[in-house]
FIPAKOL-184412 format. One record per residue (C-alpha): residue number from 1; residue in three letters; z, x, y. Coordinates in nm, 3 decimals. Layout:
N
<num: NUM | residuo: Ala | Z: Z | X: X | Y: Y> $
...
***
This chain:
238
<num: 1 | residuo: Met | Z: -10.467 | X: 0.884 | Y: -14.127> $
<num: 2 | residuo: Asp | Z: -10.849 | X: 0.821 | Y: -14.029> $
<num: 3 | residuo: Phe | Z: -10.955 | X: 0.498 | Y: -13.939> $
<num: 4 | residuo: Asn | Z: -11.218 | X: 0.468 | Y: -14.185> $
<num: 5 | residuo: Glu | Z: -10.953 | X: 0.496 | Y: -14.450> $
<num: 6 | residuo: Lys | Z: -10.737 | X: 0.184 | Y: -14.312> $
<num: 7 | residuo: His | Z: -10.753 | X: -0.133 | Y: -14.445> $
<num: 8 | residuo: Phe | Z: -10.480 | X: -0.403 | Y: -14.479> $
<num: 9 | residuo: Ala | Z: -10.203 | X: -0.446 | Y: -14.215> $
<num: 10 | residuo: Met | Z: -9.923 | X: -0.702 | Y: -14.253> $
<num: 11 | residuo: Leu | Z: -9.768 | X: -0.893 | Y: -13.943> $
<num: 12 | residuo: Val | Z: -9.430 | X: -1.044 | Y: -14.011> $
<num: 13 | residuo: Ser | Z: -9.352 | X: -1.312 | Y: -13.724> $
<num: 14 | residuo: Gly | Z: -9.023 | X: -1.499 | Y: -13.652> $
<num: 15 | residuo: Ser | Z: -9.077 | X: -1.866 | Y: -13.748> $
<num: 16 | residuo: Pro | Z: -8.768 | X: -2.022 | Y: -13.869> $
<num: 17 | residuo: Leu | Z: -8.979 | X: -2.137 | Y: -14.158> $
<num: 18 | residuo: Gly | Z: -9.035 | X: -1.824 | Y: -14.355> $
<num: 19 | residuo: Val | Z: -9.153 | X: -1.741 | Y: -14.681> $
<num: 20 | residuo: Ala | Z: -8.907 | X: -1.640 | Y: -14.943> $
<num: 21 | residuo: Pro | Z: -8.770 | X: -1.304 | Y: -14.953> $
<num: 22 | residuo: Glu | Z: -8.930 | X: -1.206 | Y: -15.288> $
<num: 23 | residuo: Val | Z: -9.268 | X: -1.334 | Y: -15.177> $
<num: 24 | residuo: Leu | Z: -9.243 | X: -1.115 | Y: -14.850> $
<num: 25 | residuo: Trp | Z: -9.160 | X: -0.817 | Y: -15.083> $
<num: 26 | residuo: Glu | Z: -9.461 | X: -0.875 | Y: -15.290> $
<num: 27 | residuo: Met | Z: -9.699 | X: -0.937 | Y: -15.006> $
<num: 28 | residuo: Ser | Z: -9.580 | X: -0.609 | Y: -14.844> $
<num: 29 | residuo: Glu | Z: -9.680 | X: -0.412 | Y: -15.162> $
<num: 30 | residuo: Gly | Z: -9.991 | X: -0.222 | Y: -15.110> $
<num: 31 | residuo: Met | Z: -10.012 | X: -0.276 | Y: -14.727> $
<num: 32 | residuo: Ser | Z: -10.102 | X: 0.027 | Y: -14.526> $
<num: 33 | residuo: Phe | Z: -9.908 | X: -0.098 | Y: -14.208> $
<num: 34 | residuo: Val | Z: -9.635 | X: -0.354 | Y: -14.168> $
<num: 35 | residuo: Val | Z: -9.529 | X: -0.488 | Y: -13.835> $
<num: 36 | residuo: Ala | Z: -9.205 | X: -0.707 | Y: -13.747> $
<num: 37 | residuo: Val | Z: -9.261 | X: -0.906 | Y: -13.456> $
<num: 38 | residuo: Asp | Z: -8.915 | X: -0.909 | Y: -13.283> $
<num: 39 | residuo: Ser | Z: -8.712 | X: -1.157 | Y: -13.503> $
<num: 40 | residuo: Gly | Z: -8.956 | X: -1.125 | Y: -13.778> $
<num: 41 | residuo: Ala | Z: -8.748 | X: -0.795 | Y: -13.856> $
<num: 42 | residuo: Lys | Z: -8.458 | X: -1.046 | Y: -13.974> $
<num: 43 | residuo: Trp | Z: -8.727 | X: -1.159 | Y: -14.235> $
<num: 44 | residuo: Cys | Z: -8.800 | X: -0.816 | Y: -14.351> $
<num: 45 | residuo: Phe | Z: -8.435 | X: -0.697 | Y: -14.351> $
<num: 46 | residuo: Glu | Z: -8.349 | X: -0.980 | Y: -14.599> $
<num: 47 | residuo: Ala | Z: -8.629 | X: -0.890 | Y: -14.809> $
<num: 48 | residuo: Gly | Z: -8.561 | X: -0.547 | Y: -14.821> $
<num: 49 | residuo: Val | Z: -8.904 | X: -0.458 | Y: -14.658> $
<num: 50 | residuo: Ile | Z: -8.898 | X: -0.152 | Y: -14.416> $
<num: 51 | residuo: Pro | Z: -9.158 | X: -0.208 | Y: -14.151> $
<num: 52 | residuo: Asp | Z: -9.379 | X: 0.065 | Y: -14.001> $
<num: 53 | residuo: Leu | Z: -9.338 | X: -0.082 | Y: -13.649> $
<num: 54 | residuo: Leu | Z: -9.110 | X: -0.299 | Y: -13.479> $
<num: 55 | residuo: Ile | Z: -9.227 | X: -0.483 | Y: -13.176> $
<num: 56 | residuo: Gly | Z: -9.147 | X: -0.708 | Y: -12.903> $
<num: 57 | residuo: Asp | Z: -8.886 | X: -0.793 | Y: -12.605> $
<num: 58 | residuo: Met | Z: -8.580 | X: -0.784 | Y: -12.881> $
<num: 59 | residuo: Asp | Z: -8.436 | X: -1.108 | Y: -12.747> $
<num: 60 | residuo: Ser | Z: -8.388 | X: -1.287 | Y: -13.054> $
<num: 61 | residuo: Ile | Z: -8.285 | X: -1.038 | Y: -13.309> $
<num: 62 | residuo: Asp | Z: -7.936 | X: -0.882 | Y: -13.413> $
<num: 63 | residuo: Pro | Z: -7.918 | X: -0.560 | Y: -13.251> $
<num: 64 | residuo: Glu | Z: -7.766 | X: -0.411 | Y: -13.570> $
<num: 65 | residuo: Ile | Z: -8.079 | X: -0.498 | Y: -13.745> $
<num: 66 | residuo: Val | Z: -8.283 | X: -0.297 | Y: -13.476> $
<num: 67 | residuo: Lys | Z: -8.031 | X: -0.023 | Y: -13.536> $
<num: 68 | residuo: Val | Z: -8.070 | X: -0.015 | Y: -13.924> $
<num: 69 | residuo: Phe | Z: -8.431 | X: 0.013 | Y: -13.873> $
<num: 70 | residuo: Gln | Z: -8.432 | X: 0.295 | Y: -13.584> $
<num: 71 | residuo: Asp | Z: -8.197 | X: 0.484 | Y: -13.828> $
<num: 72 | residuo: Gln | Z: -8.486 | X: 0.476 | Y: -14.075> $
<num: 73 | residuo: Asp | Z: -8.730 | X: 0.610 | Y: -13.835> $
<num: 74 | residuo: Val | Z: -8.920 | X: 0.287 | Y: -13.789> $
<num: 75 | residuo: Glu | Z: -9.125 | X: 0.306 | Y: -13.473> $
<num: 76 | residuo: Thr | Z: -9.027 | X: 0.062 | Y: -13.208> $
<num: 77 | residuo: Ile | Z: -9.197 | X: -0.052 | Y: -12.908> $
<num: 78 | residuo: Thr | Z: -9.001 | X: -0.242 | Y: -12.666> $
<num: 79 | residuo: Phe | Z: -9.136 | X: -0.493 | Y: -12.402> $
<num: 80 | residuo: Ser | Z: -8.957 | X: -0.647 | Y: -12.093> $
<num: 81 | residuo: Ser | Z: -8.933 | X: -1.014 | Y: -12.153> $
<num: 82 | residuo: Glu | Z: -9.100 | X: -1.080 | Y: -11.814> $
<num: 83 | residuo: Lys | Z: -9.468 | X: -1.022 | Y: -11.947> $
<num: 84 | residuo: Asp | Z: -9.814 | X: -1.172 | Y: -11.949> $
<num: 85 | residuo: Ala | Z: -9.832 | X: -1.183 | Y: -12.336> $
<num: 86 | residuo: Thr | Z: -9.619 | X: -1.277 | Y: -12.622> $
<num: 87 | residuo: Asp | Z: -9.495 | X: -1.044 | Y: -12.864> $
<num: 88 | residuo: Phe | Z: -9.717 | X: -1.174 | Y: -13.116> $
<num: 89 | residuo: Glu | Z: -10.020 | X: -1.102 | Y: -12.908> $
<num: 90 | residuo: Leu | Z: -9.896 | X: -0.773 | Y: -12.836> $
<num: 91 | residuo: Ala | Z: -9.837 | X: -0.679 | Y: -13.213> $
<num: 92 | residuo: Ile | Z: -10.190 | X: -0.805 | Y: -13.294> $
<num: 93 | residuo: Asn | Z: -10.338 | X: -0.574 | Y: -13.035> $
<num: 94 | residuo: Gln | Z: -10.143 | X: -0.272 | Y: -13.166> $
<num: 95 | residuo: Ile | Z: -10.300 | X: -0.367 | Y: -13.526> $
<num: 96 | residuo: Ile | Z: -10.642 | X: -0.355 | Y: -13.367> $
<num: 97 | residuo: Glu | Z: -10.607 | X: -0.060 | Y: -13.149> $
<num: 98 | residuo: Arg | Z: -10.471 | X: 0.112 | Y: -13.469> $
<num: 99 | residuo: Gly | Z: -10.809 | X: 0.049 | Y: -13.645> $
<num: 100 | residuo: Tyr | Z: -10.696 | X: -0.194 | Y: -13.917> $
<num: 101 | residuo: Ser | Z: -10.975 | X: -0.417 | Y: -14.060> $
<num: 102 | residuo: Asp | Z: -10.779 | X: -0.673 | Y: -14.210> $
<num: 103 | residuo: Met | Z: -10.456 | X: -0.860 | Y: -14.134> $
<num: 104 | residuo: Val | Z: -10.233 | X: -1.082 | Y: -14.345> $
<num: 105 | residuo: Ala | Z: -9.952 | X: -1.269 | Y: -14.119> $
<num: 106 | residuo: Thr | Z: -9.676 | X: -1.474 | Y: -14.241> $
<num: 107 | residuo: Asn | Z: -9.366 | X: -1.668 | Y: -14.081> $
<num: 108 | residuo: Val | Z: -9.637 | X: -1.789 | Y: -13.822> $
<num: 109 | residuo: Val | Z: -9.616 | X: -2.154 | Y: -13.849> $
<num: 110 | residuo: Gly | Z: -9.321 | X: -2.403 | Y: -13.844> $
<num: 111 | residuo: Gly | Z: -9.147 | X: -2.303 | Y: -13.543> $
<num: 112 | residuo: Arg | Z: -9.188 | X: -2.436 | Y: -13.187> $
<num: 113 | residuo: Ile | Z: -9.541 | X: -2.621 | Y: -13.133> $
<num: 114 | residuo: Asp | Z: -9.642 | X: -2.398 | Y: -12.799> $
<num: 115 | residuo: His | Z: -9.568 | X: -2.083 | Y: -12.984> $
<num: 116 | residuo: Glu | Z: -9.764 | X: -2.204 | Y: -13.294> $
<num: 117 | residuo: Leu | Z: -10.069 | X: -2.303 | Y: -13.085> $
<num: 118 | residuo: Ala | Z: -10.055 | X: -1.984 | Y: -12.895> $
<num: 119 | residuo: Ala | Z: -10.034 | X: -1.791 | Y: -13.217> $
<num: 120 | residuo: Ile | Z: -10.331 | X: -1.965 | Y: -13.364> $
<num: 121 | residuo: Gly | Z: -10.534 | X: -1.895 | Y: -13.058> $
<num: 122 | residuo: Asn | Z: -10.438 | X: -1.533 | Y: -13.071> $
<num: 123 | residuo: Leu | Z: -10.527 | X: -1.505 | Y: -13.436> $
<num: 124 | residuo: Val | Z: -10.880 | X: -1.682 | Y: -13.362> $
<num: 125 | residuo: Ala | Z: -10.927 | X: -1.421 | Y: -13.078> $
<num: 126 | residuo: Ala | Z: -10.856 | X: -1.144 | Y: -13.323> $
<num: 127 | residuo: Gly | Z: -11.114 | X: -1.250 | Y: -13.578> $
<num: 128 | residuo: Arg | Z: -11.370 | X: -1.236 | Y: -13.277> $
<num: 129 | residuo: Lys | Z: -11.235 | X: -0.875 | Y: -13.195> $
<num: 130 | residuo: Gly | Z: -11.321 | X: -0.766 | Y: -13.583> $
<num: 131 | residuo: Leu | Z: -10.993 | X: -0.842 | Y: -13.777> $
<num: 132 | residuo: Ala | Z: -11.037 | X: -1.037 | Y: -14.060> $
<num: 133 | residuo: Val | Z: -10.726 | X: -1.271 | Y: -14.052> $
<num: 134 | residuo: Thr | Z: -10.538 | X: -1.440 | Y: -14.325> $
<num: 135 | residuo: Val | Z: -10.198 | X: -1.638 | Y: -14.259> $
<num: 136 | residuo: Val | Z: -10.001 | X: -1.695 | Y: -14.579> $
<num: 137 | residuo: Glu | Z: -9.711 | X: -1.957 | Y: -14.529> $
<num: 138 | residuo: Thr | Z: -9.489 | X: -2.119 | Y: -14.816> $
<num: 139 | residuo: Asp | Z: -9.715 | X: -2.392 | Y: -14.900> $
<num: 140 | residuo: Gln | Z: -10.030 | X: -2.334 | Y: -14.749> $
<num: 141 | residuo: Thr | Z: -10.262 | X: -2.043 | Y: -14.634> $
<num: 142 | residuo: Leu | Z: -10.492 | X: -2.025 | Y: -14.314> $
<num: 143 | residuo: Ile | Z: -10.806 | X: -1.823 | Y: -14.344> $
<num: 144 | residuo: Phe | Z: -11.000 | X: -1.775 | Y: -13.997> $
<num: 145 | residuo: Leu | Z: -11.363 | X: -1.742 | Y: -13.995> $
<num: 146 | residuo: Ser | Z: -11.583 | X: -1.674 | Y: -13.705> $
<num: 147 | residuo: Asn | Z: -11.950 | X: -1.600 | Y: -13.626> $
<num: 148 | residuo: Pro | Z: -12.003 | X: -1.356 | Y: -13.458> $
<num: 149 | residuo: Gly | Z: -11.677 | X: -1.183 | Y: -13.559> $
<num: 150 | residuo: Ala | Z: -11.496 | X: -1.020 | Y: -13.847> $
<num: 151 | residuo: Arg | Z: -11.550 | X: -1.282 | Y: -14.125> $
<num: 152 | residuo: Ser | Z: -11.795 | X: -1.568 | Y: -14.148> $
<num: 153 | residuo: Arg | Z: -11.818 | X: -1.650 | Y: -14.509> $
<num: 154 | residuo: Leu | Z: -11.548 | X: -1.728 | Y: -14.762> $
<num: 155 | residuo: Gln | Z: -11.559 | X: -1.796 | Y: -15.144> $
<num: 156 | residuo: Val | Z: -11.233 | X: -1.940 | Y: -15.239> $
<num: 157 | residuo: Ala | Z: -11.140 | X: -1.891 | Y: -15.603> $
<num: 158 | residuo: Leu | Z: -10.966 | X: -2.209 | Y: -15.729> $
<num: 159 | residuo: Gly | Z: -10.954 | X: -2.152 | Y: -16.107> $
<num: 160 | residuo: Ser | Z: -11.148 | X: -2.278 | Y: -16.405> $
<num: 161 | residuo: Asp | Z: -10.957 | X: -2.597 | Y: -16.438> $
<num: 162 | residuo: Leu | Z: -11.060 | X: -2.847 | Y: -16.183> $
<num: 163 | residuo: Asp | Z: -10.961 | X: -3.149 | Y: -16.391> $
<num: 164 | residuo: Asn | Z: -10.576 | X: -3.056 | Y: -16.299> $
<num: 165 | residuo: Met | Z: -10.651 | X: -2.992 | Y: -15.935> $
<num: 166 | residuo: Ser | Z: -10.759 | X: -3.332 | Y: -15.857> $
<num: 167 | residuo: Asp | Z: -10.537 | X: -3.384 | Y: -15.556> $
<num: 168 | residuo: Leu | Z: -10.629 | X: -3.016 | Y: -15.404> $
<num: 169 | residuo: Thr | Z: -10.808 | X: -3.049 | Y: -15.079> $
<num: 170 | residuo: Val | Z: -10.926 | X: -2.797 | Y: -14.847> $
<num: 171 | residuo: Ser | Z: -10.966 | X: -2.848 | Y: -14.463> $
<num: 172 | residuo: Leu | Z: -11.216 | X: -2.704 | Y: -14.233> $
<num: 173 | residuo: Val | Z: -11.083 | X: -2.726 | Y: -13.865> $
<num: 174 | residuo: Ala | Z: -11.298 | X: -2.602 | Y: -13.551> $
<num: 175 | residuo: Trp | Z: -11.139 | X: -2.402 | Y: -13.306> $
<num: 176 | residuo: Gly | Z: -11.190 | X: -2.383 | Y: -12.914> $
<num: 177 | residuo: Gly | Z: -11.527 | X: -2.549 | Y: -12.945> $
<num: 178 | residuo: Val | Z: -11.795 | X: -2.661 | Y: -13.181> $
<num: 179 | residuo: Ala | Z: -11.847 | X: -2.475 | Y: -13.524> $
<num: 180 | residuo: Thr | Z: -12.159 | X: -2.501 | Y: -13.696> $
<num: 181 | residuo: Val | Z: -12.046 | X: -2.477 | Y: -14.095> $
<num: 182 | residuo: Ser | Z: -12.220 | X: -2.526 | Y: -14.422> $
<num: 183 | residuo: Ala | Z: -11.979 | X: -2.586 | Y: -14.722> $
<num: 184 | residuo: Val | Z: -12.155 | X: -2.582 | Y: -15.091> $
<num: 185 | residuo: Gly | Z: -11.932 | X: -2.700 | Y: -15.385> $
<num: 186 | residuo: Tyr | Z: -11.746 | X: -2.964 | Y: -15.202> $
<num: 187 | residuo: Lys | Z: -11.745 | X: -3.346 | Y: -15.258> $
<num: 188 | residuo: Trp | Z: -11.868 | X: -3.370 | Y: -14.913> $
<num: 189 | residuo: Glu | Z: -12.091 | X: -3.100 | Y: -14.861> $
<num: 190 | residuo: Leu | Z: -12.212 | X: -2.946 | Y: -14.515> $
<num: 191 | residuo: Asp | Z: -12.519 | X: -2.830 | Y: -14.420> $
<num: 192 | residuo: Arg | Z: -12.518 | X: -2.659 | Y: -14.068> $
<num: 193 | residuo: Ala | Z: -12.297 | X: -2.938 | Y: -13.963> $
<num: 194 | residuo: Glu | Z: -12.120 | X: -2.928 | Y: -13.640> $
<num: 195 | residuo: Leu | Z: -11.759 | X: -2.971 | Y: -13.654> $
<num: 196 | residuo: His | Z: -11.580 | X: -3.049 | Y: -13.325> $
<num: 197 | residuo: Pro | Z: -11.233 | X: -2.983 | Y: -13.239> $
<num: 198 | residuo: Asn | Z: -11.150 | X: -3.321 | Y: -13.128> $
<num: 199 | residuo: Ser | Z: -11.287 | X: -3.482 | Y: -13.437> $
<num: 200 | residuo: Ser | Z: -11.143 | X: -3.486 | Y: -13.819> $
<num: 201 | residuo: Leu | Z: -11.471 | X: -3.430 | Y: -13.979> $
<num: 202 | residuo: Gly | Z: -11.389 | X: -3.153 | Y: -14.224> $
<num: 203 | residuo: Val | Z: -11.044 | X: -3.249 | Y: -14.303> $
<num: 204 | residuo: Ser | Z: -10.926 | X: -3.285 | Y: -14.659> $
<num: 205 | residuo: Asn | Z: -11.242 | X: -3.193 | Y: -14.835> $
<num: 206 | residuo: Val | Z: -11.243 | X: -3.185 | Y: -15.203> $
<num: 207 | residuo: Pro | Z: -11.387 | X: -2.902 | Y: -15.415> $
<num: 208 | residuo: Thr | Z: -11.606 | X: -2.989 | Y: -15.701> $
<num: 209 | residuo: Ala | Z: -11.683 | X: -2.624 | Y: -15.792> $
<num: 210 | residuo: Val | Z: -11.446 | X: -2.345 | Y: -15.922> $
<num: 211 | residuo: Glu | Z: -11.572 | X: -2.114 | Y: -15.687> $
<num: 212 | residuo: Pro | Z: -11.710 | X: -2.329 | Y: -15.362> $
<num: 213 | residuo: Val | Z: -11.840 | X: -2.134 | Y: -15.048> $
<num: 214 | residuo: Ile | Z: -11.799 | X: -2.181 | Y: -14.692> $
<num: 215 | residuo: Glu | Z: -11.980 | X: -2.029 | Y: -14.414> $
<num: 216 | residuo: Val | Z: -11.977 | X: -2.042 | Y: -14.040> $
<num: 217 | residuo: His | Z: -12.309 | X: -1.996 | Y: -13.862> $
<num: 218 | residuo: Ser | Z: -12.139 | X: -2.015 | Y: -13.520> $
<num: 219 | residuo: Gly | Z: -11.810 | X: -2.065 | Y: -13.388> $
<num: 220 | residuo: Asp | Z: -11.453 | X: -2.027 | Y: -13.527> $
<num: 221 | residuo: Leu | Z: -11.299 | X: -2.231 | Y: -13.795> $
<num: 222 | residuo: Ile | Z: -10.960 | X: -2.227 | Y: -13.980> $
<num: 223 | residuo: Val | Z: -10.982 | X: -2.311 | Y: -14.353> $
<num: 224 | residuo: Val | Z: -10.655 | X: -2.452 | Y: -14.460> $
<num: 225 | residuo: Val | Z: -10.602 | X: -2.423 | Y: -14.855> $
<num: 226 | residuo: Pro | Z: -10.293 | X: -2.473 | Y: -15.066> $
<num: 227 | residuo: Ala | Z: -10.132 | X: -2.125 | Y: -15.080> $
<num: 228 | residuo: Pro | Z: -10.152 | X: -2.060 | Y: -15.467> $
<num: 229 | residuo: Ala | Z: -10.515 | X: -2.139 | Y: -15.450> $
<num: 230 | residuo: Val | Z: -10.630 | X: -1.859 | Y: -15.253> $
<num: 231 | residuo: Ser | Z: -10.826 | X: -1.535 | Y: -15.362> $
<num: 232 | residuo: Gly | Z: -11.199 | X: -1.450 | Y: -15.370> $
<num: 233 | residuo: Glu | Z: -11.454 | X: -1.311 | Y: -15.156> $
<num: 234 | residuo: Asn | Z: -11.491 | X: -1.246 | Y: -14.785> $
<num: 235 | residuo: Glu | Z: -11.807 | X: -1.143 | Y: -14.616> $
<num: 236 | residuo: Ala | Z: -11.848 | X: -1.051 | Y: -14.247> $
<num: 237 | residuo: Ala | Z: -12.110 | X: -1.174 | Y: -14.034> $
<num: 238 | residuo: Glu | Z: -12.431 | X: -1.016 | Y: -14.033> $
***
């Protein structure tokens, strides 16, 4: 397939707290490329999803599941357990190298905190490298914005009935340094405000419009919203 025709890739990681099998199946529909990272293969197997690529050192996956997928001609890349990068980072690199522009990842958070923090850092770096990144979990969605990067503007579609969404909050979390951010359509609007990673400014903001807009002018930002609320418009940095 020509790189210009490639769009969405899906990465299934191995957190012990994964989305329901039916959700994983639904998410995989329409994806151009599905990658199972080591024990993420178990989540795929239980959901009836056949990945296009299985990658990792295979130290936390049932060998029988590996065999099942290999019997179905699933591409497999195996690494030594003694390496300088996690399986998760190596999987992201494969998605970037194969020319995909957008990635939806799942089963990333909820496990070991060291793995989780390293994975978030890998996802921020992927945004800087030109990959638009979204992480979908059971009760929350993380959208990664960077400027410069693949995506610097987000319009979150929240539906038309804000009166029934009074408890809805959207959090803006800077990562790795200061992020200069504007947020329009929120109770506490921001106009090129500086968000610091060691400050809670930006956490638990409240939408006041059905399509509020967040824009990153510089730096890296993670937008955290309730999972059912996410849809809408993404725009890359100019």
